C-alpha positions as CSV (number, residue, x, y, z in Angstrom):
1,M,12.8,-12.2,-44.9
2,P,9.9,-14.7,-46.5
3,F,6.4,-13.3,-46.4
4,F,5.3,-15.9,-44.1
5,S,7.9,-15.2,-41.4
6,F,7.2,-11.4,-41.8
7,R,3.4,-12.0,-41.1
8,Q,4.0,-14.4,-38.4
9,T,6.3,-11.7,-36.5
10,I,3.4,-9.1,-37.1
11,F,1.1,-11.5,-35.6
12,Q,3.3,-12.2,-32.5
13,L,3.9,-8.6,-31.8
14,A,0.0,-8.1,-32.1
15,L,-0.4,-10.9,-29.5
16,L,2.2,-9.4,-27.3
17,T,0.8,-6.0,-27.4
18,A,-2.8,-7.2,-26.5
19,A,-1.2,-9.3,-23.7
20,T,0.6,-6.3,-22.4
21,Q,-2.7,-3.9,-22.5
22,L,-4.5,-6.4,-20.9
23,H,-2.2,-7.1,-18.1
24,A,-2.0,-3.3,-17.7
25,Q,-6.0,-3.2,-17.4
26,D,-5.8,-5.8,-15.0
27,S,-3.2,-4.1,-12.8
28,S,-5.2,-0.9,-12.9
29,A,-8.1,-2.7,-11.8
30,E,-6.7,-4.4,-9.0
31,L,-5.3,-0.9,-7.8
32,A,-8.8,0.6,-8.2
33,K,-9.9,-2.2,-6.0
34,K,-7.2,-1.7,-3.2
35,L,-8.5,2.0,-3.0
36,S,-11.9,0.6,-1.9
37,N,-10.1,-1.1,1.1
38,P,-9.5,1.5,3.7
39,I,-6.6,-0.4,5.3
40,A,-5.0,-1.6,1.9
41,S,-1.1,-1.9,2.0
42,L,-1.2,0.9,-0.4
43,I,0.3,4.6,0.1
44,S,-2.5,7.1,-1.0
45,V,-3.0,10.9,-0.7
46,P,-6.6,11.7,-1.7
47,F,-7.9,15.4,-1.9
48,Q,-11.8,15.3,-1.3
49,L,-13.6,18.4,-1.8
50,N,-17.1,18.4,-0.3
51,Y,-19.8,21.3,-0.7
52,D,-23.0,21.5,1.2
53,H,-25.6,24.0,2.2
54,G,-28.7,24.9,4.2
55,Y,-27.0,25.4,7.4
56,G,-28.9,27.9,9.8
57,P,-31.5,30.4,9.2
58,L,-29.6,31.9,6.3
59,D,-29.3,28.5,4.7
60,G,-25.2,28.9,4.9
61,D,-22.7,27.1,2.6
62,K,-19.7,25.2,3.8
63,T,-16.8,23.8,1.4
64,T,-14.3,21.5,2.8
65,L,-11.1,20.0,1.4
66,N,-10.1,16.9,3.2
67,I,-6.6,15.9,2.9
68,Q,-6.4,12.2,4.0
69,P,-3.1,10.4,3.3
70,V,-3.2,6.8,4.3
71,I,0.4,5.2,5.1
72,P,0.8,1.3,5.7
73,I,3.7,0.5,7.8
74,S,4.8,-3.1,8.0
75,L,5.6,-4.2,11.4
76,N,6.8,-7.8,10.2
77,E,5.5,-10.6,8.1
78,D,2.2,-10.8,9.9
79,W,0.9,-7.3,10.9
80,N,0.8,-4.0,9.1
81,L,0.1,-0.5,11.0
82,I,-2.0,1.6,8.8
83,S,-2.0,5.8,9.7
84,R,-5.3,7.4,8.3
85,T,-5.2,11.1,8.7
86,I,-8.0,13.6,8.0
87,L,-7.3,17.2,7.8
88,P,-9.8,19.6,6.7
89,V,-9.5,23.1,5.1
90,T,-12.7,24.8,5.0
91,Y,-14.4,27.9,3.9
92,Q,-17.9,28.6,5.2
93,D,-20.2,31.5,5.2
94,D,-23.2,32.2,7.6
95,I,-23.5,28.6,8.9
96,A,-24.5,29.7,12.4
97,G,-26.8,32.5,11.4
98,P,-25.2,36.0,10.4
99,S,-21.8,34.8,11.7
100,G,-19.9,35.8,8.4
101,S,-17.4,33.8,6.7
102,Q,-14.6,31.6,8.2
103,F,-11.5,30.1,6.3
104,G,-8.6,28.0,7.9
105,L,-8.0,24.7,9.3
106,G,-10.4,22.4,11.2
107,D,-9.7,19.6,13.8
108,V,-7.2,16.9,12.9
109,L,-8.7,13.2,12.9
110,Q,-5.9,10.5,13.2
111,S,-6.6,7.0,13.3
112,F,-4.1,4.0,13.5
113,F,-5.3,0.3,12.8
114,L,-3.4,-2.6,13.3
115,S,-4.3,-5.3,10.7
116,P,-3.0,-8.6,9.8
117,S,-1.2,-8.6,6.5
118,K,-3.6,-11.4,5.1
119,P,-7.3,-11.9,5.0
120,T,-8.5,-14.4,7.1
121,E,-9.5,-18.0,5.7
122,S,-13.2,-16.6,5.2
123,G,-11.7,-13.7,3.1
124,L,-12.1,-11.0,6.0
125,I,-9.8,-8.0,6.1
126,W,-10.0,-6.2,9.4
127,G,-8.1,-3.9,11.6
128,A,-8.4,-1.9,15.0
129,G,-6.7,0.6,16.9
130,P,-7.0,4.2,18.4
131,V,-8.3,7.3,17.1
132,F,-7.5,10.6,18.3
133,L,-9.4,14.1,17.9
134,I,-6.7,16.8,17.9
135,P,-7.9,20.5,18.2
136,T,-5.9,22.3,15.3
137,A,-8.9,24.6,14.1
138,T,-7.8,28.2,13.4
139,D,-11.2,29.5,14.2
140,D,-13.8,28.8,17.0
141,L,-16.2,28.4,14.2
142,L,-14.1,25.7,12.5
143,G,-13.5,23.2,15.5
144,G,-14.7,22.2,18.8
145,E,-11.4,23.1,21.0
146,K,-11.3,19.7,22.5
147,W,-8.8,16.9,22.6
148,G,-10.6,13.5,22.1
149,A,-9.6,9.8,21.9
150,G,-11.5,6.5,21.5
151,P,-11.3,3.0,19.5
152,T,-11.8,2.5,15.8
153,V,-12.3,-0.6,13.7
154,V,-12.7,-1.7,10.3
155,A,-14.1,-4.9,8.6
156,L,-14.7,-5.8,5.0
157,K,-14.7,-8.5,2.4
158,Q,-13.5,-8.1,-1.2
159,D,-15.3,-10.7,-3.5
160,G,-14.7,-10.2,-7.2
161,P,-15.2,-7.0,-8.2
162,W,-17.3,-6.0,-4.9
163,T,-15.9,-4.8,-1.9
164,Y,-18.2,-4.3,1.3
165,G,-17.8,-3.5,4.9
166,V,-18.0,-1.0,7.6
167,L,-15.6,1.3,9.4
168,A,-16.7,2.9,13.0
169,N,-15.3,4.7,15.9
170,H,-16.2,6.4,18.8
171,I,-14.6,9.6,20.4
172,W,-14.8,10.9,23.7
173,S,-13.1,14.5,24.9
174,F,-10.7,14.4,27.6
175,A,-9.3,17.9,27.5
176,G,-9.5,21.4,26.1
177,N,-12.0,24.6,26.4
178,D,-14.2,24.1,29.5
179,D,-16.7,26.5,27.7
180,R,-17.2,24.3,24.6
181,Q,-19.7,21.3,24.5
182,D,-17.9,18.1,25.4
183,V,-17.7,15.5,22.7
184,S,-19.1,12.0,22.9
185,S,-19.8,11.2,19.2
186,T,-20.1,7.5,17.3
187,F,-19.2,7.2,13.8
188,V,-20.4,4.6,11.6
189,Q,-19.5,4.0,7.8
190,P,-20.8,1.0,5.8
191,F,-19.7,1.2,2.3
192,L,-20.3,-1.1,-1.0
193,S,-18.5,-0.6,-4.0
194,Y,-18.3,-2.4,-7.7
195,T,-14.8,-2.1,-9.5
196,T,-15.1,-2.9,-13.3
197,P,-12.1,-4.4,-15.5
198,E,-11.6,-1.2,-17.0
199,A,-11.0,0.5,-13.2
200,W,-14.2,2.4,-12.8
201,T,-15.6,2.0,-9.3
202,F,-19.1,2.7,-8.5
203,A,-19.5,3.3,-4.6
204,L,-22.2,3.7,-2.2
205,N,-21.8,4.6,1.6
206,T,-23.2,6.4,4.3
207,E,-20.9,8.6,6.9
208,S,-23.4,8.5,9.9
209,T,-22.5,10.4,13.1
210,Y,-24.5,10.3,16.2
211,N,-23.9,13.2,19.0
212,W,-24.6,11.5,22.2
213,E,-24.3,15.1,23.7
214,A,-27.0,16.7,21.6
215,D,-28.9,13.5,21.0
216,E,-28.7,14.3,17.3
217,W,-27.8,12.4,14.0
218,S,-25.9,13.4,10.9
219,V,-26.6,11.1,8.0
220,P,-25.0,11.8,4.7
221,I,-25.5,9.1,1.9
222,N,-22.8,9.4,-0.7
223,L,-22.9,8.0,-4.3
224,T,-20.0,8.3,-6.2
225,V,-18.1,7.2,-9.3
226,S,-14.2,6.9,-9.8
227,K,-11.7,5.9,-12.7
228,L,-8.2,5.1,-12.1
229,L,-5.8,6.6,-14.7
230,T,-2.1,6.5,-15.3
231,I,-0.5,9.8,-16.2
232,D,3.4,9.6,-16.7
233,K,3.7,6.5,-14.8
234,Q,1.8,8.2,-11.8
235,P,-1.5,6.2,-11.0
236,I,-4.1,8.8,-10.0
237,S,-8.0,8.3,-9.4
238,L,-10.5,10.8,-10.3
239,M,-13.8,10.9,-8.2
240,A,-17.2,12.6,-8.4
241,G,-20.7,12.0,-7.0
242,L,-23.5,13.3,-5.1
243,R,-24.5,13.4,-1.2
244,Y,-27.9,13.5,0.1
245,W,-28.6,14.6,3.8
246,A,-31.1,12.0,5.1
247,E,-30.8,13.3,8.5
248,S,-28.8,16.3,10.0
249,P,-28.7,18.2,13.2
250,Q,-31.0,21.3,13.6
251,N,-29.5,24.1,11.9
252,G,-27.3,21.5,10.0
253,P,-27.0,21.1,6.1
254,E,-30.0,20.1,3.9
255,G,-30.7,18.6,0.7
256,L,-28.2,17.7,-2.0
257,G,-24.3,18.3,-1.9
258,L,-21.3,17.7,-3.7
259,R,-18.3,15.5,-3.7
260,V,-15.1,15.7,-5.9
261,A,-11.8,13.9,-5.1
262,L,-8.2,13.7,-6.8
263,T,-6.1,10.8,-5.1
264,F,-2.3,10.3,-5.8
265,L,-1.5,6.4,-5.4
266,F,2.0,5.0,-4.5
267,P,2.0,1.3,-5.0
268,K,4.8,-0.8,-3.4
């Protein structure tokens, strides 16, 4: 092979390799950006671990692993149904004075969003549907022993590397243990995130809950950083961050908490 032809072949291979790497990088960034959308057409299974402290007079601790599968179902060309489940597994110690430790399942929160398969002309992505509270707690201090239901809605936009929007729901209890407090709570989660071309995502949100029965707010502010990786063809996202309790119920958590997460992604 002539030297010029050999050099040209090497140059073409280098261009092909660079193009492949850029395409993979773009795909990772787009996948990371989809993960910032709560109702994206993307199967994901996050394992989110939260640690908080300062409960009650003994400054009790709580560690909760939230298992949160998101499963989109295509109904037709125009509409999707997105199932979002939150199953908490909790270990806590002295959260209600000298109450000892408890470990087990908490109450399940199950949401369904009916969402258009394409954004509106203005770029708005939205979904709405019902949310259900299911009393699956394995200990009295891990759940409310109430069945609940209500509406939930999400609306967001994705503009370049930015994602911003809000998710909200309200739950009323309708059955369960009569000796436990009724449930009437509003949850509001505004969120903002920025995804880089290298698939890093920097996110800020609050997960504010207002308890209408007790007239109390819970307002943790979360600041997180995540990175999308591919290991043996399996996309995963690793996340870590801090949370600060700007407001909490009497005897609730205080100060700083921690959040880490591992998410498995299954793109179509």
